[in-house]
SEVEX-483303 format. One record per residue: x, y, z of N, C-alpha, C in turn; residue in three letters. Coordinates in steps of 0.02 Angstrom, whole numbers, plus 50000, padded with zeros to 5 digits. Atoms other than C-alpha are relative to their C-alpha. Layout:
<pts>
XYZXYZXYZAla;...
</pts>
This chain:
<pts>
499804993149991546225460154978500575001549951Arg;499484997750047547205468754843500055007650007Lys;499894992949996547975485954845500555002049952Thr;499464997450042549155497054745500495003750044Leu;499474996749963550815502554818500335005249955Leu;499674994950042551375519354745500745000650018Pro;499284999149989553265520754723500285004549945Val;499644995950048554425533054637500724997650001Ser;499335002950005556055525354575500485004649964Leu;499484995950031557655534554535500434996149951Lys;499615004050046558425519954442499624993749980Gln;500295006250026557895505254336500334994150035Gln;499705005949970558165487954409499504994650012Gly;500425005649981557495471354466499825000950073Ser;500234998449932556455474754621499614994350031Tyr;500385004949960555775463354756499665003650057Thr;500364997249943554445468154882499804994250045Ile;500115005349951554345457555039499635002750060Thr;500404998149942553115458255184500294996850062Leu;499735002349936553755456755364499535001950056Tyr;500364998249939552945456455534500385005750034Ser;499664994649963553365470755653500594997350040Leu;499445003149965554525458355741500574998249953Gln;499475001350049555535456455580499974993249967Gly;500075006550031554905439255528499735000749929Asn;500234999850070554735436855339499354996249995Lys;500655003250008552925433055296499924997349929Ile;500045002350069552915432355106500285005149952Lys;499784995750053553625439354947499385002149960Glu;500604997350032552335450654865500095001649926Leu;499894997450068553165456254703500744999049982Phe;499325000350028554705452854596499955001649926Thr;500034998150071554955461654429500505005449984Ser;499594994550026556015473154324499575006249995Glu;500374993750003555455491254342500445005549972Leu;499644994350028555955506954249500025005750050Ser;499984993949960556415523654326499335003649993Glu;500624996250003554905534254371499494997850051Gly;500545001549953553235532754459499624993749979Asp;500365006350012552335516154476499474999050054His;500495002549951550815508754563500034992449995Lys;499875007250002551275490954606499434996350034Ile;500555003849970549845478654635500274995050051Pro;499815004749948549995468754796499394995950020Leu;500535004549979548945453554842500104998450074Asp;499945000949928548655453455031499494994950027Leu;500495005049980547395439155034500314995250051Met;499795004949951547505427555183500395003050059Gly;499634996949946548375440155296499535002750054Leu;500404997449944547705444955467500045007650001Ser;500004992749991547235462955503500565001950048Ala;499474997749956548655472755582500535004049963Gly;499444996250028550275482255553500534995349974Met;499475003950032551635475655438500535004849974Tyr;499474996250034553265481455361500074997349930Ile;499885001850070553465481455172500705002549982Val;499324998150020555275481255110500064999149925Lys;499885000250072555725485354930500755000349990Met;499275000550008557475480454872500174998449927Asn;499755001750067558435480254708500724997650002Asn;499325002349993560085473654775500485005450025Gly;499574994549976560875490754803499605005250039Ser;500424995149965559415501354864499444996250036Val;500535003249962558205496155001499585005450034Ser;500454995449966556675505455066499504995850039Arg;500535003449964555385500755194499495005050026Glu;500534995949971553745507355257499504995450036Arg;500525003749962552405502055379499355000649962Ala;500674999850029550695497355314499514996950050Ile;500545002649958549055493755400499524996149956Met;500495004050035547945479755340499384999650043Ile;500635000049963546135481655393499634993449995Gly;500415006150000544805468555424499674998949933Lys;
</pts>
């Protein structure tokens, strides 16, 4: 399972995207890279994950965002 995560960034930086369970347990790091300001579609590899709800957190050290995602069967 692969998908694209659309994000709009207000500042350039080194970003990390991490996947968590709804209980807050870290499952795996999905992405780490330098990104420029602007709109991006970040590829995420979700292979091996069970269907269900998860939290995706994106962080660059000073700014952190999170959103819920649903992984289907």
